[in-house]
ROKETOR-450059 format. One record per atom (N, C-alpha, C): residue in one letter; x, y negated, z negated. Coordinates in steps of 0.1 Angstrom, whole numbers, plus 2048, in hexadecimal, padded with zeros to 3 digits. Example, Ala and Ser with C-alpha at 12.3 -4.5 7.8 and 13.67 -1.06 7.14 Angstrom:
# ROKETOR-450059
a8848397B2/a87B82D7B2/a8848217B2/s8808167B9/s88980B7B9/s8818007B1/
This chain:
# ROKETOR-450059
m56CB3B76B/m578B38764/m575B30758/t57DB3374D/t579B2D741/t57DB1E740/h576B17738/h578B08736/h584B0772C/p58DAFD72C/p58CAF1735/p592AF4743/a58FAEC74C/a593AEE75A/a5A1AEA75C/r5A8AF1765/r5B5AED769/r5B4AE1773/s5BFADA775/s5BEACF77F/s5BDAD678C/r5B7ACF796/r5B5AD57A3/r5C2AD67AA/p5C5AE17B0/p5D2AE37B7/p5D2ADB7C4/a5DDAD77C9/a5DEAD07D5/a5DCADA7E1/m5D5AD67EB/m5D3ADF7F6/m5DFAE07FF/l5E2AEC804/l5EDAEF80D/l5E8AEF81B/q5F0AE9824/q5EBAE8832/q5F0AF5839/p5E7AFA842/p5EBB06849/p5F7B03852/y5FFB0D854/y60BB0A85D/y609B1086A/s610B0A874/s610B0F882/s616B1D883/p611B2688C/p617B3388D/p626B32890/l62EB3B88B/l63CB3B88D/l63FB3E89C/v64AB398A1/v64EB3B8AF/v650B4A8B1/r64CB4F8BD/r64DB5C8C1/r646B668B8/y63AB638B5/y632B6B8AC/y62FB788B3/v631B838AC/v62EB908B2/v624B978A8/p619B9C8AC/p60FBA28A3/p616BAE89C/i613BB0890/i619BBB888/i610BC888B/l617BD2890/l610BDE893/l614BE9888/l60ABEE882/l60DBF8878/l60BC0687E/i616C0D881/i615C1A888/i61AC2487E/t613C2E87B/t617C38871/t613C46875/a61CC4F872/a619C5D873/a619C64866/s617C5C85B/s618C6284E/s60CC6A84A/p60DC72840/p601C7A83B/p5F5C71837/f5F8C64835/f5EDC5B831/f5E6C5483D/a5E8C59849/a5E1C54854/a5D2C54853/a5CDC5F84E/a5BFC6084B/a5BAC56841/a5C2C54837/a5BFC4A82C/a5BEC3C832/e5C7C3A83C/e5C7C2D842/e5BAC2A84A/s5B4C35850/s5A8C33857/s59CC3284C/n59EC38840/n595C35836/n595C27832/l5A1C21831/l5A2C1382E/l59BC0A838/d59DC0D845/d596C0684F/d587C0684D/r582C1284A/r573C14848/r56FC0C83C/a577C0C831/a573C04825/a573BF5828/r57DBF182F/r57FBE2832/r574BDE83B/n571BE6845/n566BE284F/n558BE384A/s556BEA83E/s549BEB839/s545BDF830/i54FBD682D/i54CBCA825/i543BC182D/a538BBC827/a52EBB582E/a52CBA8826/s52CB9D82E/s529B90828/s51BB8F823/s512B97829/s504B96825/s502B9C817/r509BA7814/r509BAC806/r50FBA27FC/l51AB9C800/l520B937F7/l517B877F4/q510B827FE/q506B787FD/q4FBB7C7F4/t4F6B887F5/t4EBB8D7ED/t4EFB8D7DE/h4FBB937DC/h500B947CE/h501B867C7/v506B7C7CF/v508B6F7C9/v4FAB697C7/e4F1B6A7D0/e4E4B647CF/e4DDB6A7C3/v4DEB777C0/v4D7B7D7B5/v4DEB787A8/l4EBB787A7/l4F1B7579A/l4F0B66797/a4F0B5E7A2/a4EFB4F7A0/a4E1B4A7A1/d4D7B5379F/d4C9B4F7A0/d4C5B49792/d4BCB40792/d4B7B3A785/d4B1B4477C/t4ADB50781/t4A8B5B779/t4B1B5F76E/f4BEB5E770/f4C8B62767/f4CDB5775D/e4C7B4B75F/e4C9B40756/e4D7B3D753/g4E0B3E75D/g4EEB3B75B/g4F7B45755/r4F1B52752/r4F9B5D74E/r502B5B742/e4FDB53739/e505B5172D/e506B5E724/a512B6071F/a514B6D718/a50BB6E70C/g505B7A70A/g4FDB7C6FF/g4EEB78700/t4EBB7270C/t4DDB6E70E/t4D5B78717/r4C8B75718/r4C0B7E721/r4C5B7E72F/g4C9B72733/g4CEB70741/g4DBB78743/g4E4B78739/g4F1B7F739/g4EEB8E73A/h4E4B93731/h4E1BA1731/h4DBBA573E/a4D3B9D744/a4CCBA0751/a4D7BA275C/a4E1B9975C/a4ECB99765/a4F4BA6764/a4F7BAA757/a4FEBB7755/a4F6BC275A/g4E9BC2758/g4E0BCD75D/g4E1BCE76D/y4E1BC2773/y4E3BC2782/y4F0BC9786/l4FBBC677F/l508BCC782/l507BDB781/v501BE0776/v500BEE774/v4F8BF577F/q4EEBEF783/q4E5BF478E/q4EEBF579B/c4F5BEB79E/c4FEBEB7AA/c508BF67A9/l50FBF779E/l519C0179C/l514C0F79D/q508C11797/q502C1E798/q4FFC227A7/q4FAC187AE/q4F6C1B7BC/q503C1D7C5/a50EC177C1/a51AC197C8/a521C277C4/g51CC2D7BA/g522C3A7B6/g52EC397AD/l530C2E7A6/l53BC2D79C/l537C3378F/r540C39788/r53DC4077C/r53EC36770/p535C37766/p536C2E75B/p543C30753/a549C2574E/a556C25747/a555C1E73A/g549C1C735/g547C14728/g546C1D71C/e53FC19712/e53DC21706/e533C2C707/d536C37701/d52CC42700/d527C4670E/g52FC46718/g52AC4A725/g522C4072C/s521C34728/s519C2972E/s522C20736/y51CC1673C/y523C0C744/y527C0073B/y523C0072E/y525BF4726/y52FBF671B/q535BEB717/q53DBEA70B/q538BDE704/h531BE06F8/h52ABD66F1/h534BCF6E7/f533BC26E5/f53BBBB6DB/f534BAE6D8/g539BA86CD/g535B9A6CA/g526B9A6C7/n520B8E6CA/n512B8B6C8/n50AB8E6D4/g508B9B6D7/g500B9F6E2/g508B9F6F0/f515B9E6EF/f51DB9E6FB/f520BAC700/r522BAE70D/r524BBB713/r52DBBA720/n539BC171F/n540BC372B/n53ABCF733/v53BBCF740/v536BD9749/v542BE074F/l543BED74E/l54FBF5753/l54AC0175B/a552C03766/a54FC0F76F/a55DC13775/t55DC1F77A/t56AC2477F/t568C2B78C/i573C2B794/i574C347A0/i581C3C79D/r580C4979C/r58BC51799/r593C557A5/g5A0C537A3/g5A9C577AE/g5A9C667B1/c5ACC6A7BD/c5ACC787C0/c5B8C7F7BC/d5C3C787BA/d5D0C7F7B7/d5D8C757AE/p5D4C747A1/p5DBC6A798/p5EAC6C797/p5F2C61798/p600C63797/p604C67789/e611C6B788/e616C7077B/e615C66770/d616C59774/d615C4F769/d607C4C765/s5FDC5276C/s5EFC51769/s5EAC42768/s5F1C3A770/s5EDC2B76F/s5E0C29776/v5D9C1F771/v5CCC1C776/v5CCC0D77A/i5C5C09785/i5C4BFC789/i5B7BF6783/l5B8BEB77B/l5ADBE5775/l5A9BD977E/v59DBD9783/v598BCE78C/v58CBC7784/c58DBBA783/c584BB477A/c580BA677E/g575BA1778/g571B93779/g566B9176F/h564B8576A/h559B82760/h54CB7F767/f541B84761/f534B82767/f52CB77760/d531B73754/d529B6974C/d52CB5B751/h523B5274E/h525B44751/h521B3C745/v51DB30746/v51BB2773B/v50CB24738/g503B2B73E/g4F5B2A73B/g4F0B1C73F/f4EAB14735/f4E5B07737/f4F0AFC735/g4FCB00731/g506AF772F/g506AF1721/s512AED71C/s513AE6710/s51FADD711/r520AD4707/r52BACB707/r539AD2707/q539ADE703/q546AE5702/q54AAEC70F/n540AEE718/n543AF6724/n53EAF0731/s538AE5731/s532ADF73D/s536AD173F/y537ACD74C/y539AC0750/y52CAB8752/g521AC0750/g513ABA751/g50EAB975F/p501AB5760/p4F8AB2754/p4F4ABE74C/l4F3ABD73F/l4EFAC7736/l4E0ACB737/g4DDAD6732/g4CFADA731/g4C9AE073E/r4D1AE0749/r4CDAE6755/r4D5AF3757/i4CFAFC75F/i4D5B09761/i4E2B08769/h4EDB0D764/h4F9B0D76B/h4FBB1B771/n4F8B1D77E/n4F7B2A784/n505B30787/g510B28787/g51DB2E789/g51FB37795/a51BB327A1/a51CB3A7AD/a52AB3D7B0/d533B337AF/d541B367B1/d547B3B7A4/d543B36799/d549B3A78C/d53FB43784/n53FB50785/n547B5878D/n53FB62795/a533B5E799/a52BB677A2/a532B6B7AE/s53BB627B3/s542B657C0/s54CB707BD/g553B707B2/g55DB7B7AF/g556B887AC/v54AB877A5/v543B937A2/v53DB9A7AE/a538B917B8/a533B967C4/a53EB9E7CC/a54AB987CC/a555B9F7D3/a558BAC7CC/l558BAD7BF/l55BBB97B8/l551BC47BA/l544BC07BB/l53ABCA7BE/l53BBCF7CC/e53FBC77D5/e541BCC7E3/e54DBD47E4/i558BD17DD/i564BD97DD/i561BE67D7/a55ABE77CB/a557BF37C5/a54FBFC7CE/r545BF77D5/r53DBFF7DE/r545C057E9/t54DBFC7EF/t554C017FB/t560C0B7F7/l567C097EC/l571C127E8/l56BC1F7E3/a560C1E7DC/a559C2B7D8/a555C347E4/s552C2D7EF/s54EC357FB/s55AC3B802/q566C377FE/q573C3D804/q57CC427F9/q576C487EF/q57DC4C7E3/q588C567E6/a587C5E7F0/a591C687F4/a59EC627F7/g59EC567FB/g5ABC4F7FF/g5B2C497F4/l5ADC4A7E8/l5B3C437DC/l5BAC4D7D4/t5C7C4A7D0/t5CFC527C7/t5CCC4E7B9/r5CFC417B6/r5CCC3C7A8/r5BEC397A6/s5BAC39799/s5ACC36796/s5ABC27794/l59FC22796/l59BC14795/l591C12789/l594C09781/l58AC05776/l585BF7779/f578BF777C/f572BEA77E/f56CBE5771/v56FBD876D/v56ABD3761/v564BC5764/f558BC3760/f551BB6761/f550BB0753/w558BA6750/w559BA0743/w54EB9773F/d54AB98733/d540B8F72D/d548B86723/g543B7A721/g548B71717/g555B6A71B/e558B6A728/e565B6472D/e564B5572B/e558B4F72D/e557B4172C/e558B3C71D/q557B45714/q558B41706/q566B45700/g570B47709/g57EB49705/g583B57708/l580B5C714/l585B69718/l581B7470E/l575B74709/l572B7D6FE/l571B8B703/g56BB8E70F/g56AB9B713/g577BA2716/s580B9C71C/s58DBA271F/s595BA4712/k594B9A709/k59CB9B6FC/k596BA76F4/h588BA86F4/h582BB36ED/h587BC16F3/w587BC2700/w58BBCF706/w599BD2702/l5A2BC8702/l5B0BCB6FE/l5B1BD06F0/e5A8BCB6E7/e5A8BCF6D9/e5A1BDD6D8/h598BE06E1/h590BEC6E0/h590BF26EE/p59BBF66F3/p59CBFB701/p594C08703/t58FC0A70F/t588C16712/t591C21718/l59EC1D71B/l5A9C2671E/l5B5C1F719/p5C0C27718/p5CCC20712/p5D1C1471B/v5D4C09714/v5D8BFD71C/v5E5C00724/s5EDC0971E/s5FAC0C725/s5F7C13733/q5EBC18735/q5E8C1F741/q5E4C1574C/i5E1C09749/i5DEBFF753/i5EBBFA75A/g5EBBFE767/g5F7BFA76F/g5F7BED775/l5EBBE7778/l5E9BDA77D/l5DBBD577B/v5DABC8778/v5CDBC1776/v5CBBB8782/v5C0BB9788/v5BCBB0793/v5B0BA978F/n5B1B9C78C/n5A6B94787/n5A1B8B792/v594B8A794/v58EB8279E/v585B77798/d588B6B79A/d581B60793/d580B5479C/m573B517A0/m571B457A8/m578B467B6/i572B4E7BF/i578B507CC/i56EB4C7D7/g564B447D4/g559B417DD/g55BB337E4/r565B2C7E2/r567B1F7E8/r574B1E7F0/m576B287F8/m583B27800/m582B1C80A/r58DB1580B/r58EB0A815/r59BB0C81D/d59AB0A82A/d5A5B0B833/d5ACB19832/r5A5B2382F/r5AAB3182E/r5B5B32823/h5B3B2A818/h5BDB2980E/h5B8B2F801/i5C1B377FA/i5BDB3E7EE/i5C9B3D7E5/e5C7B3C7D8/e5D2B3D7CE/e5D2B4B7C8/v5DEB507C6/v5E1B5C7BF/v5EAB597B4/l5E6B5C7A8/l5EEB5979C/l5F2B67796/g5FEB67790/g603B73788/g60CB7B790/t611B7879C/t61AB807A3/t628B8179C/r62AB78792/r637B7978B/r636B8377F/t62AB8877C/t629B91771/t62EBA0775/g630BA2781/g635BAF786/g63EBAE791/f646BB8794/f64FBB879F/f649BBB7AC/r64CBB37B7/r648BB57C5/r639BB37C7/l633BAB7BE/l624BA97C0/l621B9F7CB/r62AB957CD/r627B8C7D8/r628B947E5/q632B9C7E7/q634BA47F3/q628BAD7F5/l624BB47EA/l618BBD7EB/l60CBB57F1/i609BAA7EC/i5FDBA27F1/i5FFB9D7FF/s60BB98802/s60DB9280F/s60CB9D81A/r611BA9817/r610BB4821/r602BB8823/q5FABB7819/q5ECBBB81B/q5E3BAF820/n5E9BA4822/n5E3B98828/n5E3B99838/v5EABA283D/v5EBBA484C/v5DDBA8851/g5D8BA185B/g5CABA3860/g5C0B9B859/v5C3B9684D/v5BAB8D846/v5BEB7E848/d5CBB7C847/d5D2B7084A/d5CDB64842/l5CDB65835/l5CAB5A82D/l5D7B53829/q5D6B46827/q5E2B3E821/q5E2B40812/i5ECB4580D/i5ECB487FE/i5F6B3F7F7/d5F2B397EC/d5FAB327E3/d5FDB3B7D7/f609B3F7D6/f60DB487CB/f611B3F7BF/d608B3C7B7/d60AB337AB/d612B3A7A0/w61CB3479B/w624B3A791/w61FB38783/e617B2E781/e613B2B773/e606B3276F/l607B39764/l5FBB4075F/l5F6B39753/k5E9B37752/k5E3B31746/k5D8B3A741/a5D5B38735/a5CBB4172E/a5BDB3C732/n5BAB3C73F/n5ADB37744/n5A5B4174B/s5A9B4E74B/s5A1B58750/s5A7B6674B/d5A0B7174F/d5A1B7D748/d5AEB8574B/h5B6B81755/h5C3B87758/h5CDB8474D/y5CBB78747/y5D6B7373E/y5D8B7C732/p5CEB8172A/p5D1B8971F/p5D9B96722/f5D7B9B72E/f5DEBA7733/f5EDBA4735/a5EFB9973C/a5FDB9573E/a604B92731/e5FDB8C727/e603B8A71A/e607B98713/r5FFBA2716/r601BAF710/r60BBB8718/g610BB3723/g61BBBA72A/g616BC2736/t60ABBE73C/t605BC5748/t606BBB754/p60BBC075F/p60ABB776B/p5FCBB376E/a5FABA6770/a5ECBA1772/a5EBB9677C/l5E2B97785/l5E0B8E790/l5D2B8778E/m5D1B7B794/m5C4B75795/m5C3B6E7A3/f5B7B717A9/f5B4B6B7B6/f5AAB607B4/h5ACB557BB/h5A4B487B7/h5A5B3F7C3/t59AB387C6/t59AB2E7D1/t59AB207CD/g59CB1D7C0/g59EB0F7BC/g592B097B5/l594AFF7AE/l589AF87A7/l582AEE7B1/h577AE97AC/h56FADF7B5/h566AD77AC/d560ACD7B2/d558AC47AA/d54BACA7A4/d547AD67A8/d53CADD7A2/d53FAE6797/y54CAE7794/y550AF0789/y549AED77C/h543AF7776/h53CAF6769/h531AEB76A/r52AAEA775/r51FAE1776/r513AE977C/p507AE377A/p4FCAEA780/p4FCAEB78F/s504AE3796/s505AE37A4/s50DAEE7AA/d513AF77A2/d51BB027A7/d511B0D7AC/d50CB0B7B8/d501B147BE/d506B1B7CA/t4FEB257CE/t502B2E7D9/t504B277E6/h4FBB1D7E9/h4FCB177F7/h509B107F9/l511B0E7EF/l51EB077F0/l52AB117F3/l527B1E7F2/l532B287F3/l536B2A802/n542B2E803/n547B32810/n547B41811/i53BB46816/i539B55815/i543B5C81F/a545B5682A/a54FB5C834/a55CB5D82E/g560B52826/g56DB5381F/g56DB5D814/l562B5E80D/l561B68803/l563B76809/e55DB78814/e55FB8581B/e56EB8881E/q575B7E823/q583B80826/q58BB8381A/i588B7C80F/i590B7F803/i58DB8D7FE/t580B917FF/t57CB9F7FB/t584BA9803/r586BA6810/r58EBB0818/r59CBB0814/l5A2BA5810/l5B0BA480B/l5B1BAC7FE/l5A7BAB7F5/l5A7BB27E9/l5A6BC17EB/v59EBC57F5/v59DBD47F8/v5AABD97FD/n5B1BD1805/n5BEBD580A/n5C8BD77FE/v5C8BCD7F5/v5D2BCD7EA/v5CFBD97E1/l5C2BDB7DE/l5BEBE67D5/l5C1BF47DB/w5BEBF57E8/w5C1C017EF/w5D0C057EE/e5D8BFB7F0/e5E7BFD7F0/e5EBC017E2/t5E6BFA7D8/t5EABFD7CA/t5E6C0B7C6/c5DCC117CC/c5D6C1E7C9/c5DDC297D1/r5E6C267D9/r5EEC307E1/r5F9C367D8/p5FFC417DC/p609C477D4/p616C407D6/s618C367CD/s624C2E7CD/s628C2B7BE/p634C277BC/p639C247AE/p630C1A7A8/a62EC1B79B/a626C11793/a62DC04794/i625BF9793/i62BBEB793/i631BE9785/r63EBE4785/r644BE2778/r641BD4773/f63FBD2767/f63CBC6760/f649BBD75F/r647BB0761/r652BA6760/r64FB9D754/a656B9E749/a654B9673D/a659B88740/n661B8574A/n666B7874C/n65CB6E751/w650B73755/w646B6A75A/w642B5F750/q644B61744/q640B57739/q64AB4C739/d655B4E73F/d660B4373E/d660B3C74C/e657B3E755/e657B38762/e64CB2F764/s64EB2576D/s644B1B770/s646B1777F/d63CB0F784/d63DB0B792/d649B02795/s64EAFB78B/s65AAF478D/s666AFD790/q667B08789/q671B1278D/q66FB1879A/r663B1A79E/r660B1F7AB/r665B157B6/n663B087B3/n668AFE7BC/n677AFE7BE/q67EB017B2/q68CB027B3/q691B0E7BB/l68AB197B9/l68DB257C0/l68CB247CF/e681B1C7D3/e67EB1A7E2/e684B0E7E8/a68CB067DF/a692AFA7E4/a69DAFC7EF/e69EAF27F7/e6A8AF3802/e6B6AF27FB/a6BFAFA7FF/a6CDAFA7FA/a6D4AED7FF/s6DDAE87F7/s6E4ADC7FB/s6EBADE808/r6ECAD3810/r6F2AD481D/r701AD781B/q706AE0824/q714AE3824/q71CAD982D/p728AD782A/p730ACE833/p731AD5841/p731ACD84C/p731AD2859/p73CADC85C/r739AE6863/r744AF0866/r74EAEB86F/l74AAE2879/l754ADC882/l756ACD87F/g74BAC587F/g74CAB787B/g74EAAD887/i746AB0892/i746AA689D/i738AA38A1/q736A978A7/q72AA948AE/q72DA918BD/w723A948C5/w725A928D3/w719A8D8DA/d71AA888E6/d70FA838EE/d709A8E8F6/p6FDA928F3/p6F7A9E8FB/p6F2A9A908/a6F2A8D90C/a6ECA89919/a6F2A90925/d6FFA91925/d705A97931/d711AA092C/i70FAAD92D/i719AB7929/i71EABF935/s71CABA941/s720AC194D/s72FAC494D/a736ABA948/a745ABC947/a74AAC193A/g741AC1930/g745AC5922/g73EABC918/l742ABD90C/l73CAB5901/l746AA98FE/r741A9D900/r749A918FE/r747A8D8EF/v752A8E8E7/v751A8C8D9/v74FA7D8D7/s744A7A8CF/s741A6C8CC/s747A688BE/s748A718B5/s74EA6E8A8/s753A7B8A1/v75DA79898/v762A84891/v761A81882/t75BA8B87B/t759A8986C/t767A89865/r768A8085C/r775A7F855/r777A8B84C/d784A9084C/d788A9C845/d781AA9849/s77AAA8854/s774AB5859/s77EABE860/p77AACA863/p783AD386A/p787ACD878/a77EAC787E/a782AC188B/a78CAB688A/a78AAAD87F/a794AA387D/a7A2AA8879/k7A2AB3871/k7AEAB986D/k7B6ABF879/a7AEAC4883/a7B4ACB88E/a7B9AC0898/g7B5AB4897/g7BAAA98A0/g7B0AA58AB/l7A3AAA8AA/l799AA58B4/l796A978B1/q794A8F8BC/q792A818BB/q786A7D8C4/p780A718C0/p775A6C8C8/p779A6A8D7/n770A6C8E0/n772A6C8EF/n779A788F4/d77EA818EC/d783A8E8F1/d777A958F7/l77AA9D902/l770AA5909/l773AB4906/v769ABB8FF/v76AAC98FC/v764AD1907/v76CAD890E/v767ADF91A/v764AEE918/a76AAF490E/a769B0290C/a76BB068FE/l764B118FA/l766B178ED/l76BB258EE/d776B288E9/d77CB358EA/d77DB3A8F9/g780B31902/g781B34910/g774B34918/r769B32911/r75CB32918/r757B2491A/k754B21927/k750B1392A/k743B0F923/i743B0391E/i737AFE917/i72DAF8921/t721AFE922/t717AF992B/t70AAF6924/d70AAF9917/d6FDAF890F/d700AF1902/s6FBAE58FF/s6FEADE8F3/s6F9AE68E7/q6EDAEC8E7/q6E8AF48DC/q6F0B018DA/g6F4B078E6/g6FCB138E5/g709B108DE/f70FB058E0/f71BB018D9/f719B008CA/q70EAF98C7/q70AAF98B8/q709B078B2/r702B0F8B9/r6FFB1D8B5/r70CB248B3/s716B238BC/s722B2A8BB/s72AB258AF/i72AB188AD/i732B138A1/i72CB18894/l71FB18893/l718B1D887/l71CB2C884/s71DB3488F/s71EB4288D/s72CB4888F/h735B40894/h742B44897/h74BB4688B/s753B5188B/s75DB52881/s769B49883/s770B46879/s77BB3C87A/s788B4387C/p791B3D885/p790B3088B/p78AB32899/v788B268A0/v784B268AE/v78EB1E8B6/v78EB208C3/v797B198CB/v78FB118D5/l790B038D4/l789AFA8DD/l792AF68E8/s78DAF68F4/s795AF1900/s791AE2901/v79BAD9900/v798ACB8FF/v7A0AC390A/r799AB990F/r79FAB0919/r79FAA2912/s7AAA9C910/s7ABA8E90A/s7A6A84914/p7A1A7890F/p79CA6E919/p7A7A68921/s7B4A6A91D/s7BFA63925/s7C5A6D92E/g7C1A7992F/g7C8A83937/g7BEA8C93E/s7C4A94948/s7BBA9E94F/s7BEAAC94B/d7C9AAE943/d7CCABC93F/d7C3AC0933/v7C0ACD933/v7B8AD3928/v7C2ADA91F/f7C1AD8912/f7CAADE909/f7C1AE58FE/p7C7AF08F9/p7C0AF88EE/p7C1AF18E1/l7B6AF18D9/l7B7AEC8CB/l7B0AF68C2/t7B8AFB8B9/t7B3B058AF/t7ADAFE8A3/v7A1B028A0/v799AFB895/v795B0688B/a799B0487E/a795B0C873/a787B0886E/l77DB0E872/l76FB0A86E/l76DB0C85F/r765B0385A/r762B0384C/r757B0C848/g758B1383D/g74DB1B838/g74CB2983F/t741B3083C/t73FB3D842/t736B3D84E/p738B45857/p72FB45863/p721B4985F/r717B43865/r709B47864/r704B4A872/r703B56876/r700B5A883/r6F3B54888/f6E9B55880/f6DCB50884/f6D8B4387D/g6E1B3E874/g6DFB3186E/g6D6B30862/i6D6B3B85A/i6CEB3B84E/i6D6B3E841/s6D2B38836/s6D7B3C829/s6CBB3F820/w6CDB47816/w6C2B4B80E/w6C6B4E7FF/r6BCB4F7F7/r6BFB547E9/r6B5B5F7E6/n6B8B667DC/n6AFB727D8/n6A6B6E7CC/d69CB767CB/d692B737C0/d691B807B8/e694B7F7AB/e695B8B7A2/e687B927A2/a67CB8B7A3/a66FB917A3/a66BB987B0/e672B957BB/e66FB9B7C8/e67CBA17CD/p680BAD7C8/p68CBB37CD/p68ABB67DC/g695BB47E4/g695BB77F2/g68EBAC7FA/v68DBA07F5/v687B957FC/v691B8A7FB/a693B83807/a69CB78808/a694B6B80A/i696B61802/i68FB54803/i699B4B80A/l695B46816/l69DB3D81D/l69FB30816/t6ACB2C815/t6AFB1F80E/t6B6B15818/r6B9B1A824/r6BEB1182E/r6BCB1783C/v6B8B0E845/v6B6B12853/v6BEB0785B/d6C9B0B861/d6D2B01868/d6CBAFC874/v6CCAEF876/v6C7AE9882/v6CFAEE88E/g6C8AF1898/g6CEAF68A4/g6D1B058A4/s6CDB0C899/s6D0B1A898/s6C5B2289E/a6C8B2F8A0/a6BEB388A5/a6B2B3989B/a6B4B3888E/a6A9B38885/a6A0B2C886/a6A6B20888/a69EB1488A/a696B15897/a69CB1B8A2/a695B1C8AE/a689B258AD/a68BB2F8A4/a680B398A3/a675B34899/g677B28893/g66DB2388B/g66EB2687C/l679B2C877/l67AB2F869/l67CB22861/r678B22854/r678B1684C/r67EB1A83E/v683B10837/v686B12829/v67AB17821/a67CB20818/a672B27810/a66BB32817/d66DB35824/d668B4182A/d66FB4D823/r668B58823/r66DB6481C/r66FB6F827/l67BB75827/l67EB80830/l67BB8D829/y673B95830/y670BA282A/y677BAE831/e679BAD83F/e67FBB8846/e688BB2851/v692BBA855/v69ABB7861/v699BC386A/s694BC2876/s693BCD87F/s68BBD8879/g681BD5871/g679BDF86B/g67EBE685F/n68ABE185A/n690BE784E/n691BDD843/q690BE3836/q691BDB82A/q69FBDD824/w6A5BD3820/w6B3BD381A/w6B3BD680B/s6BEBDB806/s6BFBDD7F8/s6C7BD37F0/s6CEBCA7F8/s6D5BC07F1/s6D8BB47FB/g6DBBA97F6/g6DEB9D7FE/g6EABA0807/e6F4BA8802/e6FFBAB80A/e6FBBB3817/q6F2BBD815/q6EEBC5820/q6E6BBC82A/l6DEBB3825/l6D7BAA82E/l6E1BA2837/a6EBB9D830/a6F5B95837/a6FCB9E842/q6FFBAA83F/q705BB3848/q6FCBB5854/w6F0BB8852/w6E6BBA85D/w6E5BAE866/l6E4BA2860/l6E3B96868/l6EFB93870/n6FBB9786B/n707B95873/n70ABA087D/r705BAC87B/r709BB7884/r6FFBBC88D/l6F2BBB88A/l6E7BC0893/l6E6BB889F/s6E4BBE8AA/s6E3BB78B7/s6D6BB08B8/a6D7BA48BF/a6CBB9C8C2/a6C5BA18CF/p6B7B9E8D1/p6AEB978C8/p6ABB9F8BB/l6AAB988B0/l6A9B9E8A3/l69BB9A89D/p692BA389B/p685BA0895/p686BA0886/l680B95880/l67FB94872/l670B9486E/l66DB9B863/l660B9A85D/l660B8F853/v659B84855/v65AB7884D/v64CB75846/e64DB7183A/e640B6D833/e641B5E82F/r636B57833/r635B4982F/r626B4782A/d625B4381D/d618B40817/d60FB4D818/g615B59816/g60EB65816/g60AB6B824/r60FB6482E/r60CB6983C/r619B6F842/l618B7A848/l623B8184E/l623B7F85D/k62FB7C862/k631B7B870/k63EB82874/i63FB87880/i64CB8C885/i653B8088D/v65EB7D889/v666B7288F/v672B78896/v675B758A2/v680B7B8AA/v68BB718AB/l697B758A6/l6A3B6C8A7/l6AAB708B4/e6ACB668BD/e6B3B688C9/e6C2B648C8/e6CBB6A8CF/e6D9B668CF/e6DBB598D6/r6D3B578E0/r6D4B4B8E8/r6C9B418E4/i6CDB348E2/i6C4B2A8DE/i6BCB258EA/t6AFB248E9/t6A6B1F8F4/t69EB138EF/s69DB118E2/s694B078DD/s69BAF98DF/t693AEF8E1/t698AE18E1/t692AD98D6/d68DADF8CC/d686AD88C1/d690AD28B7/s69CAD78B6/s6A6AD38AC/s6ABAC58AF/l6B1ABF8A5/l6B7AB28A7/l6C2AB28B1/s6C4AA88B8/s6CFAA78C2/s6DCAA78BB/p6E7AAD8C1/p6F4AAD8BA/p6F9AA08B6/k6F5A958BD/k6FAA888BA/k6F5A848AC/h6EAA898A7/h6E5A8689A/h6E7A92890/n6EEA9C894/n6F0AA888C/n6FEAAC88C/p707AA6885/p715AA9886/p718AB7881/r721ABD889/r726ACB886/r735ACA882/
């Protein structure tokens, strides 16, 4: 990654599995079933030993820090060509070679895997990472000490190793790929993204033909199974694409909204091409001689490589091209926080508190919220609510659930503290019913996805473990076309109701039950309705 460094991102803590987790089973009878087995073979052939070897070679002192235009940089480029030839990739550089020469002895390395049935749009997936580093270091690109070899094991031998392994494994399963893949190893990135900028000025195929750029930069220091993915706002449905391919890999993904001109995906996004970057974060060895192989998380590198294979395989299937989003330039992480923020609390639908200690005879009202529906209907403290719409109240949380989801009005059967007779009390509940206790908002960049903005305490959603900012992808295995359709499904489909939920890039199936069984919510005494 090019200098200067970004500030180190805060680490996200892994979350506990959602309640009622059900493994996701992918069952298909599609004509691509054979291709799926090809994907399994490709994924299973990824080996940490080969990744380790590539990193050890590229980060060896022999290459003298792989500075662009030097003998060490040229030797590293030669190693890449040798690996690509052995993997069976075709050259995609100048004059039938693997090279694109530019600048003062700089050279990009290019190779391709041709799709077996290119789509009508002829789009190509560009997979890339820079192979140069900073040599012996200088005041402009090193945190020191200067004059010693900076091997750049993480920056970016780790990314190059992953690309070489991906190229090898996908080339071995070429028959399963529809779109073509262009692998590019950039030179001169550390001097200002020179290789990618040169390619855009002198492309080896029309820039308009690039459907997606996947840039891999510094992926060797994964901690707590956490990875950053930048650029999902540059195209539609990119977050969902990556999250769905994370099944079976199960990494915690931070989808960073802010793009900076610090790696080779950025010039493409500026030119109007959807562009992603995979990254495991900065560290104290960044642009120092201490960035060496023994500090890498090779097992983590293998997991990220598997995720990348999944993503690239999916993008090479016969599906519509990813559309570019120009609005990404106007977005930031602060806007992301606003989109995922909890919605303001709504006034209580009923407006009472009660003592949950003993409900054998009904709910004993302890207080009534001023100007609430309960107050307007005449309910008073010490009244005993014994039934709701003629059904005896035996479950405090069940009563909460009914109030949240019930259409208005409701009829409460009430016994006053001064009498023994039960009288009906009609209450016009406030607001709209929420059967499972959730509210959401939509995201223009992710059509067909609902971002939860509220999970009502005591609701079925809360009992199932849903949280604000969780994303809903499917209801009972179906994807909706509008928020109105989602609302209809949630109100009409019978329970138990399975939802496909994404949190931090991880997918789980969460089952919403009609009956509340959880005791984790706040007691009614502290949660007025």
